C-alpha positions in Angstrom: -52.9 -45.2 -24.2 -56.5 -44.3 -24.9 -57.2 -40.8 -26.1 -59.7 -38.8 -24.1 -62.1 -36.2 -25.5 -62.6 -33.3 -25.5 -58.9 -33.3 -26.7 -56.6 -30.5 -25.6 -54.6 -28.6 -28.1 -51.0 -29.8 -28.5 -48.5 -28.1 -26.2 -46.5 -26.0 -26.6 -49.1 -24.3 -28.7 -47.4 -21.6 -30.7 -49.3 -19.6 -33.3 -48.5 -16.7 -35.6 -52.1 -15.7 -36.0 -55.4 -16.3 -34.2 -58.9 -15.1 -34.1 -61.1 -15.9 -31.1 -64.4 -14.1 -31.1 -67.8 -14.2 -29.6 -70.5 -14.8 -32.3 -74.1 -13.7 -31.5 -76.9 -15.9 -32.9 -79.3 -13.2 -34.1 -81.7 -12.3 -36.9 -81.7 -8.7 -38.2 -84.4 -6.9 -40.1 -84.6 -3.2 -41.3 -87.6 -1.4 -40.0 -89.3 2.0 -40.8 -87.5 5.1 -39.7 -84.0 3.6 -40.3 -84.2 1.3 -37.3 -82.9 -2.2 -37.4 -84.7 -4.9 -35.4 -82.5 -7.4 -33.8 -83.8 -10.7 -32.3 -81.7 -13.2 -30.4 -82.1 -16.7 -31.6 -79.9 -18.5 -29.1 -77.0 -18.2 -26.8 -73.8 -16.6 -28.2 -71.0 -19.0 -29.1 -67.3 -18.6 -29.6 -65.6 -19.1 -33.0 -61.8 -19.5 -33.4 -59.2 -19.8 -36.2 -55.6 -20.8 -35.6 -52.4 -20.8 -37.7 -49.3 -22.2 -36.2 -45.7 -21.0 -36.6 -43.6 -23.1 -38.9 -43.2 -26.5 -37.3 -40.7 -29.3 -37.5 -41.6 -32.5 -39.4 -42.4 -34.3 -36.2 -44.5 -31.5 -34.9 -46.4 -31.2 -38.2 -47.1 -34.9 -38.3 -48.3 -34.8 -34.7 -50.8 -32.1 -35.7 -52.0 -34.1 -38.7 -52.6 -37.0 -36.4 -54.4 -34.8 -33.8 -56.7 -33.3 -36.4 -57.4 -36.8 -37.8 -58.4 -38.0 -34.4 -61.3 -35.5 -34.3 -63.0 -37.3 -37.2 -64.1 -34.1 -38.8 -66.6 -32.6 -36.3 -67.6 -35.9 -34.7 -65.3 -35.4 -31.7 -64.7 -32.4 -29.5 -61.5 -30.5 -28.6 -60.7 -27.9 -25.9 -60.5 -24.5 -27.6 -58.7 -21.7 -25.8 -57.1 -18.4 -26.7 -53.3 -18.8 -26.9 -52.8 -15.0 -26.3 -55.2 -15.0 -23.3 -53.8 -18.0 -21.5 -53.3 -15.8 -18.4 -54.8 -12.5 -17.3 -53.5 -9.4 -19.0 -52.1 -8.2 -15.7 -50.2 -11.4 -15.3 -48.6 -12.5 -18.6 -46.5 -15.1 -16.8 -49.3 -16.6 -14.8 -49.9 -14.3 -11.8 -49.1 -14.4 -8.1 -46.9 -17.2 -7.0 -48.6 -20.5 -6.2 -51.9 -19.3 -7.8 -53.2 -22.0 -10.1 -55.9 -19.9 -11.7 -58.7 -21.7 -9.8 -61.3 -19.8 -7.9 -65.1 -20.1 -7.3 -68.2 -18.6 -8.9 -70.0 -17.3 -5.8 -73.0 -15.7 -7.5 -74.4 -14.3 -10.7 -76.1 -10.9 -10.9 -79.7 -10.5 -11.8 -78.9 -9.2 -15.3 -76.9 -12.4 -16.0 -73.9 -10.3 -17.0 -72.1 -9.9 -13.7 -70.4 -12.6 -11.7 -68.9 -12.5 -8.2 -65.8 -14.6 -7.7 -64.3 -15.8 -4.5 -61.0 -17.5 -3.6 -58.8 -15.0 -5.5 -55.5 -13.8 -4.2 -55.7 -10.5 -2.4 -55.7 -7.6 -4.8 -55.8 -9.8 -7.8 -56.5 -7.8 -11.0 -59.1 -8.9 -13.5 -58.8 -6.8 -16.7 -61.1 -6.3 -19.6 -60.3 -9.0 -22.1 -59.4 -11.7 -19.5 -61.2 -15.0 -20.0 -62.7 -17.4 -17.5 -64.6 -20.7 -17.8 -66.5 -23.2 -15.7 -68.6 -26.3 -16.1 -72.1 -25.2 -17.0 -73.5 -28.8 -17.2 -72.3 -32.2 -18.1 -70.2 -31.9 -21.3 -70.9 -28.2 -21.4 -68.2 -25.6 -20.6 -69.1 -21.9 -20.3 -66.5 -19.4 -21.5 -66.8 -15.7 -20.7 -64.8 -12.5 -21.4 -64.4 -9.8 -18.8 -65.7 -6.5 -20.2 -65.5 -4.5 -17.0 -62.7 -5.5 -14.6 -62.1 -5.2 -10.9 -59.5 -5.7 -8.2 -60.1 -8.4 -5.6 -60.6 -7.4 -2.0 -58.2 -8.5 0.7 -60.7 -11.3 1.3 -60.3 -12.6 -2.3 -63.7 -11.5 -3.7 -64.4 -9.5 -6.9 -67.4 -8.7 -9.1 -66.9 -8.2 -12.8 -69.1 -7.8 -15.9 -68.8 -10.5 -18.5 -70.0 -11.4 -22.0 -71.8 -13.4 -23.2 -74.6 -13.5 -20.7 -74.4 -16.2 -18.1 -76.6 -19.3 -18.5 -77.9 -20.8 -15.2 -75.2 -22.8 -13.5 -74.9 -24.7 -10.2 -74.1 -22.5 -7.2 -70.5 -22.4 -6.0 -69.0 -23.6 -9.2 -65.2 -24.0 -9.8 -63.8 -21.4 -12.2 -60.6 -21.5 -14.1 -58.8 -18.3 -15.1 -55.7 -20.0 -16.6 -56.2 -21.4 -20.1 -60.0 -20.9 -19.9 -61.6 -23.1 -22.5 -64.8 -24.3 -24.2 -65.9 -27.4 -26.0 -65.5 -27.0 -29.8 -65.8 -28.8 -33.1 -63.4 -28.4 -35.9 -64.5 -27.2 -39.3 -63.1 -30.0 -41.6 -63.1 -27.7 -44.6 -60.8 -25.3 -42.8 -58.0 -27.8 -42.1 -54.8 -27.1 -44.0 -51.3 -28.5 -43.4 -48.9 -26.8 -45.7 -45.5 -28.6 -46.1 -42.5 -26.7 -47.5 -38.9 -27.5 -48.4 -36.9 -28.4 -45.3 -39.8 -30.5 -44.1 -41.4 -27.6 -42.3 -45.2 -27.4 -41.8 -47.7 -24.7 -41.0 -51.0 -25.9 -39.7 -54.3 -23.9 -39.8 -57.8 -24.8 -38.8 -61.0 -23.2 -37.5 -63.6 -24.3 -35.0 -66.8 -23.3 -33.2 -68.0 -23.8 -29.7 -70.6 -26.4 -29.0 -73.0 -25.9 -26.1 
């Protein structure tokens, strides 16, 4: 069967350490009076580092093959935060029958607030929750809630997010479960450590591509 890209992470995805952080693309320069001038050079991107728990021989071999399929940074994978797969208020996935899908109804004038519709009544969006949607062809926006809200009985909620929102088509489908972005692996970060008992620990890093 043909492999499709961007390629999803292997499930079940169990890690013993992970960093998943927003990286601002900025230039900084000291100025008189102790001030520091900061200039944005481009949209913020996400960087991530993963280290798995000890894996069986078959699991370790599967990860070696998965990483090889990315051809260094030539092919994309779907990067997501294993500890933010679901909202903080719903560690097991949330209200029954909710798939995590809703709609981006509007974006605030400051490009840092979004209004969602189609949520379950009284659904809680907490600071730290992640959401993603298709920004353009082969471009997936990923945002973190920094000021949460509780959905109305009609299923609407407005939250503050980072990074700022790039222009997107109106009424865009949003995912709250396993929110992800396109990423490229850093080949120099790949390490598959084998130990006696044919156990393996896999680690690698990546960066969002816009």
